[in-house]
LOMARBA-347601 format. One record per residue (C-alpha): residue number from 1; x, y, z. Coordinates in steps of 0.2 Angstrom, whole numbers. Last residue first. Layout:
// LOMARBA-347601
+------+-------+-------+-------+
: resi :     u :     v :     w :
+------+-------+-------+-------+
:  NUM :     X :     Y :     Z :
...
+------+-------+-------+-------+
***
This chain:
// LOMARBA-347601
+------+-------+-------+-------+
: resi :     u :     v :     w :
+------+-------+-------+-------+
:  471 :   177 :     1 :    73 :
:  470 :   160 :     8 :    70 :
:  469 :   148 :    14 :    83 :
:  468 :   131 :    17 :    76 :
:  467 :   121 :    32 :    84 :
:  466 :   103 :    31 :    85 :
:  465 :    93 :    47 :    85 :
:  464 :    91 :    48 :    66 :
:  463 :    83 :    31 :    67 :
:  462 :    71 :    36 :    80 :
:  461 :    66 :    52 :    71 :
:  460 :    64 :    42 :    55 :
:  459 :    52 :    31 :    65 :
:  458 :    42 :    45 :    71 :
:  457 :    41 :    53 :    53 :
:  456 :    35 :    37 :    46 :
:  455 :    21 :    36 :    58 :
:  454 :    16 :    54 :    55 :
:  453 :    15 :    50 :    36 :
:  452 :     4 :    35 :    39 :
:  451 :    -8 :    44 :    51 :
:  450 :    -9 :    60 :    40 :
:  449 :   -13 :    49 :    25 :
:  448 :   -27 :    40 :    33 :
:  447 :   -35 :    55 :    41 :
:  446 :   -50 :    55 :    29 :
:  445 :   -57 :    39 :    36 :
:  444 :   -55 :    24 :    25 :
:  443 :   -69 :    19 :    13 :
:  442 :   -84 :     8 :     9 :
:  441 :   -84 :     2 :    27 :
:  440 :   -83 :   -15 :    36 :
:  439 :   -68 :   -21 :    27 :
:  438 :   -71 :   -37 :    16 :
:  437 :   -56 :   -35 :     4 :
:  436 :   -68 :   -33 :   -11 :
:  435 :   -79 :   -22 :     0 :
:  434 :   -64 :    -9 :     2 :
:  433 :   -62 :    -9 :   -17 :
:  432 :   -78 :     2 :   -18 :
:  431 :   -70 :    18 :   -11 :
:  430 :   -53 :    25 :   -13 :
:  429 :   -45 :    13 :   -26 :
:  428 :   -62 :    10 :   -35 :
:  427 :   -71 :    26 :   -37 :
:  426 :   -62 :    35 :   -52 :
:  425 :   -62 :    29 :   -70 :
:  424 :   -79 :    37 :   -73 :
:  423 :   -72 :    54 :   -70 :
:  422 :   -78 :    69 :   -61 :
:  421 :   -86 :    58 :   -47 :
:  420 :  -102 :    61 :   -38 :
:  419 :   -98 :    52 :   -27 :
:  418 :   -82 :    53 :   -17 :
:  417 :   -67 :    45 :   -27 :
:  416 :   -58 :    60 :   -30 :
:  415 :   -57 :    65 :   -12 :
:  414 :   -50 :    48 :    -7 :
:  413 :   -38 :    49 :   -21 :
:  412 :   -31 :    65 :   -15 :
:  411 :   -31 :    60 :     3 :
:  410 :   -20 :    46 :    -3 :
:  409 :   -27 :    28 :    -5 :
:  408 :   -22 :    12 :     4 :
:  407 :   -31 :    -2 :    -5 :
:  406 :   -36 :   -16 :     7 :
:  405 :   -29 :   -29 :    19 :
:  404 :   -12 :   -34 :    12 :
:  403 :    -1 :   -38 :    27 :
:  402 :    18 :   -40 :    27 :
:  401 :    22 :   -29 :    12 :
:  400 :    10 :   -25 :    -3 :
:  399 :    19 :    -8 :    -5 :
:  398 :    37 :    -4 :    -6 :
:  397 :    46 :    12 :    -5 :
:  396 :    65 :    14 :    -9 :
:  395 :    73 :    31 :    -5 :
:  394 :    85 :    37 :   -18 :
:  393 :    74 :    51 :   -24 :
:  392 :    76 :    61 :    -8 :
:  391 :    68 :    60 :     9 :
:  390 :    53 :    72 :     8 :
:  389 :    50 :    72 :   -11 :
:  388 :    54 :    54 :   -12 :
:  387 :    42 :    51 :     2 :
:  386 :    28 :    60 :    -7 :
:  385 :    32 :    51 :   -24 :
:  384 :    31 :    34 :   -15 :
:  383 :    15 :    39 :    -6 :
:  382 :     6 :    47 :   -21 :
:  381 :     9 :    30 :   -31 :
:  380 :    -6 :    21 :   -22 :
:  379 :    -3 :     8 :    -9 :
:  378 :   -11 :    -9 :   -10 :
:  377 :    -9 :   -15 :     8 :
:  376 :     5 :   -14 :    20 :
:  375 :    19 :    -2 :    18 :
:  374 :    38 :    -4 :    17 :
:  373 :    51 :    11 :    18 :
:  372 :    69 :     7 :    13 :
:  371 :    81 :    21 :    17 :
:  370 :    99 :    20 :    11 :
:  369 :   110 :    33 :    20 :
:  368 :   123 :    26 :    33 :
:  367 :   123 :     8 :    29 :
:  366 :   106 :     0 :    26 :
:  365 :    92 :     9 :    35 :
:  364 :    76 :    -1 :    36 :
:  363 :    59 :     7 :    39 :
:  362 :    42 :    -2 :    42 :
:  361 :    24 :     2 :    42 :
:  360 :    11 :   -12 :    47 :
:  359 :    -8 :    -7 :    49 :
:  358 :   -18 :   -12 :    64 :
:  357 :   -36 :    -9 :    58 :
:  356 :   -50 :     2 :    65 :
:  355 :   -69 :     2 :    66 :
:  354 :   -72 :   -17 :    64 :
:  353 :   -91 :   -21 :    66 :
:  352 :   -98 :   -25 :    83 :
:  351 :  -105 :   -42 :    86 :
:  350 :  -123 :   -43 :    92 :
:  349 :  -127 :   -58 :    81 :
:  348 :  -138 :   -48 :    70 :
:  347 :  -123 :   -36 :    67 :
:  346 :  -112 :   -51 :    62 :
:  345 :  -125 :   -59 :    51 :
:  344 :  -127 :   -42 :    42 :
:  343 :  -108 :   -41 :    40 :
:  342 :  -109 :   -58 :    30 :
:  341 :  -124 :   -53 :    20 :
:  340 :  -116 :   -36 :    15 :
:  339 :  -100 :   -44 :     9 :
:  338 :  -110 :   -58 :     0 :
:  337 :  -120 :   -45 :    -9 :
:  336 :  -105 :   -35 :   -14 :
:  335 :   -96 :   -50 :   -20 :
:  334 :  -111 :   -54 :   -32 :
:  333 :  -126 :   -64 :   -28 :
:  332 :  -140 :   -52 :   -29 :
:  331 :  -150 :   -37 :   -21 :
:  330 :  -154 :   -45 :    -4 :
:  329 :  -137 :   -42 :     4 :
:  328 :  -137 :   -24 :    -2 :
:  327 :  -153 :   -19 :     6 :
:  326 :  -150 :   -29 :    22 :
:  325 :  -133 :   -20 :    23 :
:  324 :  -140 :    -3 :    21 :
:  323 :  -154 :    -6 :    34 :
:  322 :  -141 :   -13 :    46 :
:  321 :  -131 :     3 :    44 :
:  320 :  -114 :     4 :    36 :
:  319 :  -101 :    12 :    47 :
:  318 :   -93 :    28 :    40 :
:  317 :   -75 :    28 :    37 :
:  316 :   -62 :    16 :    44 :
:  315 :   -48 :    22 :    56 :
:  314 :   -30 :    16 :    54 :
:  313 :   -21 :    11 :    70 :
:  312 :    -2 :    11 :    66 :
:  311 :     8 :    -5 :    69 :
:  310 :    25 :     3 :    69 :
:  309 :    42 :    -5 :    63 :
:  308 :    60 :     0 :    64 :
:  307 :    76 :    -8 :    58 :
:  306 :    94 :    -2 :    58 :
:  305 :   107 :   -11 :    47 :
:  304 :   126 :    -7 :    47 :
:  303 :   138 :   -16 :    36 :
:  302 :   143 :     0 :    26 :
:  301 :   133 :     0 :    10 :
:  300 :   142 :     0 :    -7 :
:  299 :   134 :    11 :   -20 :
:  298 :   134 :     3 :   -37 :
:  297 :   146 :     5 :   -52 :
:  296 :   137 :     0 :   -68 :
:  295 :   132 :   -18 :   -74 :
:  294 :   121 :   -22 :   -60 :
:  293 :   110 :    -6 :   -64 :
:  292 :   109 :   -11 :   -82 :
:  291 :   105 :   -29 :   -77 :
:  290 :    90 :   -23 :   -66 :
:  289 :    83 :   -13 :   -81 :
:  288 :    85 :   -28 :   -92 :
:  287 :    75 :   -39 :   -80 :
:  286 :    61 :   -26 :   -80 :
:  285 :    61 :   -26 :   -99 :
:  284 :    61 :   -45 :   -99 :
:  283 :    47 :   -46 :   -87 :
:  282 :    37 :   -33 :   -98 :
:  281 :    40 :   -45 :  -113 :
:  280 :    35 :   -61 :  -103 :
:  279 :    18 :   -52 :   -98 :
:  278 :    16 :   -46 :  -115 :
:  277 :    18 :   -63 :  -123 :
:  276 :     7 :   -71 :  -110 :
:  275 :    -7 :   -60 :  -116 :
:  274 :   -19 :   -48 :  -106 :
:  273 :   -10 :   -32 :  -106 :
:  272 :    -7 :   -14 :  -114 :
:  271 :    -3 :    -7 :  -102 :
:  270 :     5 :   -13 :   -86 :
:  269 :    -6 :    -5 :   -73 :
:  268 :    -4 :     8 :   -60 :
:  267 :   -16 :    14 :   -47 :
:  266 :   -11 :     2 :   -33 :
:  265 :     7 :     3 :   -39 :
:  264 :    16 :     9 :   -24 :
:  263 :    31 :    -3 :   -26 :
:  262 :    30 :   -22 :   -29 :
:  261 :    44 :   -33 :   -23 :
:  260 :    54 :   -45 :   -34 :
:  259 :    68 :   -57 :   -28 :
:  258 :    81 :   -64 :   -40 :
:  257 :    91 :   -78 :   -31 :
:  256 :   108 :   -81 :   -37 :
:  255 :   119 :   -96 :   -43 :
:  254 :   110 :   -97 :   -59 :
:  253 :   114 :   -78 :   -64 :
:  252 :   108 :   -77 :   -82 :
:  251 :    93 :   -89 :   -80 :
:  250 :    90 :   -82 :   -62 :
:  249 :    87 :   -65 :   -70 :
:  248 :    75 :   -71 :   -83 :
:  247 :    65 :   -82 :   -70 :
:  246 :    64 :   -67 :   -58 :
:  245 :    58 :   -56 :   -73 :
:  244 :    45 :   -69 :   -79 :
:  243 :    38 :   -70 :   -61 :
:  242 :    36 :   -51 :   -60 :
:  241 :    27 :   -51 :   -77 :
:  240 :    15 :   -64 :   -71 :
:  239 :    20 :   -75 :   -57 :
:  238 :    10 :   -90 :   -64 :
:  237 :    -3 :  -103 :   -59 :
:  236 :   -15 :  -106 :   -73 :
:  235 :   -33 :  -101 :   -74 :
:  234 :   -33 :   -86 :   -85 :
:  233 :   -32 :   -67 :   -79 :
:  232 :   -14 :   -62 :   -85 :
:  231 :    -6 :   -45 :   -86 :
:  230 :   -10 :   -40 :   -68 :
:  229 :     5 :   -37 :   -58 :
:  228 :     1 :   -19 :   -54 :
:  227 :    15 :    -7 :   -56 :
:  226 :    27 :     1 :   -44 :
:  225 :    43 :    -8 :   -47 :
:  224 :    56 :   -17 :   -35 :
:  223 :    72 :   -26 :   -36 :
:  222 :    81 :   -38 :   -24 :
:  221 :    97 :   -47 :   -32 :
:  220 :   105 :   -61 :   -23 :
:  219 :   121 :   -71 :   -22 :
:  218 :   131 :   -62 :   -36 :
:  217 :   149 :   -69 :   -36 :
:  216 :   162 :   -56 :   -30 :
:  215 :   173 :   -68 :   -21 :
:  214 :   167 :   -62 :    -4 :
:  213 :   149 :   -65 :   -10 :
:  212 :   139 :   -52 :   -18 :
:  211 :   122 :   -45 :   -13 :
:  210 :   113 :   -33 :   -24 :
:  209 :    99 :   -21 :   -20 :
:  208 :    90 :   -13 :   -35 :
:  207 :    77 :     0 :   -35 :
:  206 :    68 :     1 :   -52 :
:  205 :    61 :    19 :   -54 :
:  204 :    45 :    22 :   -65 :
:  203 :    35 :    30 :   -52 :
:  202 :    19 :    37 :   -60 :
:  201 :     7 :    52 :   -58 :
:  200 :    -7 :    55 :   -71 :
:  199 :    -8 :    57 :   -90 :
:  198 :    -1 :    48 :  -105 :
:  197 :     1 :    60 :  -120 :
:  196 :    18 :    56 :  -126 :
:  195 :    11 :    55 :  -144 :
:  194 :    14 :    37 :  -147 :
:  193 :    11 :    33 :  -129 :
:  192 :    -6 :    40 :  -131 :
:  191 :   -10 :    29 :  -146 :
:  190 :    -5 :    13 :  -137 :
:  189 :   -14 :    19 :  -121 :
:  188 :   -31 :    22 :  -129 :
:  187 :   -39 :     5 :  -125 :
:  186 :   -33 :     5 :  -107 :
:  185 :   -41 :    22 :  -104 :
:  184 :   -29 :    33 :   -95 :
:  183 :   -31 :    44 :   -79 :
:  182 :   -35 :    31 :   -66 :
:  181 :   -25 :    18 :   -74 :
:  180 :    -8 :    27 :   -72 :
:  179 :     3 :    18 :   -83 :
:  178 :    18 :     6 :   -79 :
:  177 :    28 :     1 :   -95 :
:  176 :    42 :    14 :   -92 :
:  175 :    56 :     5 :   -83 :
:  174 :    71 :    14 :   -74 :
:  173 :    86 :    10 :   -64 :
:  172 :    92 :    12 :   -46 :
:  171 :   107 :     7 :   -36 :
:  170 :   112 :    -3 :   -21 :
:  169 :   126 :   -12 :   -13 :
:  168 :   129 :   -27 :     0 :
:  167 :   145 :   -36 :     2 :
:  166 :   146 :   -54 :     9 :
:  165 :   153 :   -65 :    22 :
:  164 :   143 :   -81 :    23 :
:  163 :   126 :   -86 :    31 :
:  162 :   119 :  -102 :    24 :
:  161 :   110 :  -107 :    41 :
:  160 :   100 :   -91 :    41 :
:  159 :    94 :   -95 :    23 :
:  158 :    89 :  -112 :    27 :
:  157 :    79 :  -106 :    43 :
:  156 :    70 :   -94 :    32 :
:  155 :    65 :  -108 :    21 :
:  154 :    58 :  -118 :    35 :
:  153 :    49 :  -103 :    42 :
:  152 :    41 :   -99 :    25 :
:  151 :    37 :  -118 :    21 :
:  150 :    28 :  -119 :    38 :
:  149 :    18 :  -103 :    34 :
:  148 :    14 :  -110 :    17 :
:  147 :     8 :  -127 :    24 :
:  146 :    -4 :  -118 :    35 :
:  145 :   -10 :  -108 :    20 :
:  144 :   -13 :  -123 :    10 :
:  143 :   -23 :  -131 :    23 :
:  142 :   -34 :  -116 :    26 :
:  141 :   -37 :  -114 :     7 :
:  140 :   -41 :  -132 :     5 :
:  139 :   -53 :  -131 :    20 :
:  138 :   -61 :  -116 :    13 :
:  137 :   -63 :  -125 :    -4 :
:  136 :   -72 :  -139 :     4 :
:  135 :   -83 :  -128 :    14 :
:  134 :   -89 :  -119 :    -1 :
:  133 :   -82 :  -103 :    -8 :
:  132 :   -93 :   -92 :   -19 :
:  131 :   -79 :   -80 :   -23 :
:  130 :   -76 :   -62 :   -19 :
:  129 :   -82 :   -63 :    -1 :
:  128 :   -67 :   -73 :     5 :
:  127 :   -55 :   -61 :    -2 :
:  126 :   -42 :   -64 :    13 :
:  125 :   -44 :   -74 :    28 :
:  124 :   -33 :   -89 :    23 :
:  123 :   -25 :   -87 :     6 :
:  122 :   -32 :   -87 :   -12 :
:  121 :   -19 :   -94 :   -23 :
:  120 :    -8 :   -85 :   -36 :
:  119 :   -12 :   -80 :   -54 :
:  118 :   -17 :   -62 :   -49 :
:  117 :     2 :   -59 :   -45 :
:  116 :     3 :   -46 :   -31 :
:  115 :    22 :   -49 :   -30 :
:  114 :    20 :   -51 :   -11 :
:  113 :    34 :   -46 :     1 :
:  112 :    36 :   -52 :    19 :
:  111 :    50 :   -41 :    27 :
:  110 :    55 :   -47 :    45 :
:  109 :    67 :   -38 :    57 :
:  108 :    54 :   -26 :    63 :
:  107 :    43 :   -41 :    66 :
:  106 :    56 :   -47 :    79 :
:  105 :    67 :   -62 :    75 :
:  104 :    72 :   -73 :    89 :
:  103 :    76 :   -88 :    77 :
:  102 :    63 :  -101 :    82 :
:  101 :    51 :   -92 :    93 :
:  100 :    52 :   -76 :    84 :
:   99 :    51 :   -84 :    67 :
:   98 :    36 :   -93 :    73 :
:   97 :    27 :   -78 :    80 :
:   96 :    31 :   -68 :    64 :
:   95 :    24 :   -82 :    53 :
:   94 :     8 :   -83 :    63 :
:   93 :     5 :   -64 :    62 :
:   92 :     9 :   -63 :    44 :
:   91 :    -2 :   -78 :    39 :
:   90 :   -16 :   -71 :    49 :
:   89 :   -15 :   -54 :    42 :
:   88 :   -15 :   -60 :    24 :
:   87 :     1 :   -60 :    13 :
:   86 :    -4 :   -53 :    -4 :
:   85 :    -7 :   -58 :   -22 :
:   84 :     6 :   -72 :   -20 :
:   83 :    22 :   -76 :   -29 :
:   82 :    33 :   -72 :   -13 :
:   81 :    48 :   -62 :    -9 :
:   80 :    56 :   -63 :     8 :
:   79 :    68 :   -52 :    16 :
:   78 :    76 :   -57 :    33 :
:   77 :    85 :   -47 :    47 :
:   76 :   100 :   -50 :    58 :
:   75 :   109 :   -38 :    69 :
:   74 :   126 :   -46 :    73 :
:   73 :   135 :   -30 :    75 :
:   72 :   144 :   -31 :    58 :
:   71 :   127 :   -33 :    49 :
:   70 :   117 :   -49 :    46 :
:   69 :   106 :   -51 :    31 :
:   68 :    95 :   -66 :    26 :
:   67 :    88 :   -67 :     9 :
:   66 :    73 :   -78 :     6 :
:   65 :    64 :   -83 :   -10 :
:   64 :    46 :   -89 :   -11 :
:   63 :    41 :   -97 :   -27 :
:   62 :    27 :  -100 :   -40 :
:   61 :    30 :  -113 :   -54 :
:   60 :    27 :  -109 :   -72 :
:   59 :    12 :  -109 :   -83 :
:   58 :     2 :  -120 :   -71 :
:   57 :   -14 :  -130 :   -70 :
:   56 :   -33 :  -128 :   -69 :
:   55 :   -35 :  -116 :   -55 :
:   54 :   -52 :  -115 :   -46 :
:   53 :   -69 :  -110 :   -54 :
:   52 :   -79 :   -95 :   -58 :
:   51 :   -66 :   -81 :   -60 :
:   50 :   -75 :   -64 :   -62 :
:   49 :   -69 :   -57 :   -46 :
:   48 :   -51 :   -56 :   -51 :
:   47 :   -36 :   -57 :   -39 :
:   46 :   -34 :   -73 :   -30 :
:   45 :   -35 :   -91 :   -38 :
:   44 :   -46 :  -104 :   -31 :
:   43 :   -39 :  -121 :   -26 :
:   42 :   -35 :  -136 :   -37 :
:   41 :   -23 :  -145 :   -26 :
:   40 :    -4 :  -146 :   -28 :
:   39 :    -2 :  -127 :   -25 :
:   38 :    14 :  -120 :   -32 :
:   37 :    25 :  -114 :   -17 :
:   36 :    42 :  -119 :   -24 :
:   35 :    56 :  -115 :   -11 :
:   34 :    70 :  -103 :   -10 :
:   33 :    86 :  -100 :     0 :
:   32 :    99 :   -86 :     3 :
:   31 :   112 :   -81 :    16 :
:   30 :   121 :   -65 :    19 :
:   29 :   134 :   -59 :    31 :
:   28 :   141 :   -41 :    30 :
:   27 :   159 :   -38 :    35 :
:   26 :   167 :   -39 :    18 :
:   25 :   184 :   -32 :    16 :
:   24 :   185 :   -15 :     9 :
:   23 :   189 :   -10 :    -9 :
:   22 :   174 :   -17 :   -18 :
:   21 :   172 :   -17 :   -37 :
:   20 :   156 :   -21 :   -46 :
:   19 :   150 :   -33 :   -59 :
:   18 :   147 :   -51 :   -54 :
:   17 :   137 :   -55 :   -70 :
:   16 :   137 :   -39 :   -81 :
:   15 :   145 :   -47 :   -96 :
:   14 :   133 :   -61 :   -96 :
:   13 :   119 :   -48 :   -98 :
:   12 :   123 :   -43 :  -116 :
:   11 :   125 :   -60 :  -123 :
:   10 :   109 :   -66 :  -114 :
:    9 :   100 :   -51 :  -121 :
:    8 :   104 :   -56 :  -138 :
:    7 :   100 :   -74 :  -136 :
:    6 :    83 :   -70 :  -129 :
:    5 :    80 :   -74 :  -111 :
:    4 :    71 :   -90 :  -107 :
:    3 :    54 :   -93 :   -98 :
:    2 :    52 :  -110 :   -91 :
:    1 :    35 :  -118 :   -95 :
+------+-------+-------+-------+
***
């Protein structure tokens, strides 16, 4: 099923195709490529723990899309969007090694974004405790993940081989369907909207990166939004609202790739939800926000690109005791019980439980001012709002990038989620979600926000210390 823009939207949007004026000769180079990644085998779908069998078909295809950028100095980087719940650590590490071997790209030059669709496949090494996976399913998941790695490398190669002169620009729009799920009951949201009574922090910005060829044709549009991609929970492959948005933009711009990345939306939901009609509607609203940005003058970026990356050692919180694990393991057959049983086997085998995790943080600087911060994991909205307060409202902040290993709470969320909790809606992002991802603790240590902010500050200092020589 291929989503189509309404006739009214199509008429409005066609006027914006290729919009923008550029005075200077292009000195960026850009190349694009894309590939279908819809699983051909009925493997398990990632995202909802109440699913009890593998996928049954597709609503529309899943994709990876790649944009390769090269600045005037020959510094090359790639951006990848994927219709996946989250790139796992093993896939990230394997892909980075292959891209380094084949194309001499370092991890700082690589952005692997996940749309966080909950209608994509389980990937190697992620969410294994959530589902009752047998050996055959584990084999299929590993086989698919290996194929995905190879497909990413091949598609990156295609994008790099397609480099042409280009112009790169940016802007920012707005979409308002994201709701803070920690502060608003789902069933009450329609009434709360009517009275402007929704509560809690949100980030409704829609960052847009546009790449035009030398003859002013749109080659790629990269756009973000801080909202869970969780409208749909059935058994059909689908990119959810983000997938519909990408399809809609490519319908209007058939020669371009439309690439979604999710912002700091770990505590944000599209509400109301649960139907295909709502998912398609949110996708069209997001596409419309992008088109409004494309239709207006955008900020051109000088052809300079700087990239920084740090693998920050994050500390896990209290280690579960053997007695605690044994009690939980014996209590039933849920994901919590499988989590505890797996860790118990590890303890009994004399293997230490993880106490830290290598966490990817990244900053790109496009032109002289545009900052793009990417963060691994499911990041709560406090981080994007905090970085905007620190660096300005135009900074782009992406979560779910490179490695999705757990939720990434702020200290505020961690504090709210410590039992006993003042709200029945609190507890997941900062506490119990860790077991879903298989981490060997119920929460991160309280220094998580300080470690992340400190890393971003260090990378910013290095970026500011660099001088770009322009002709």
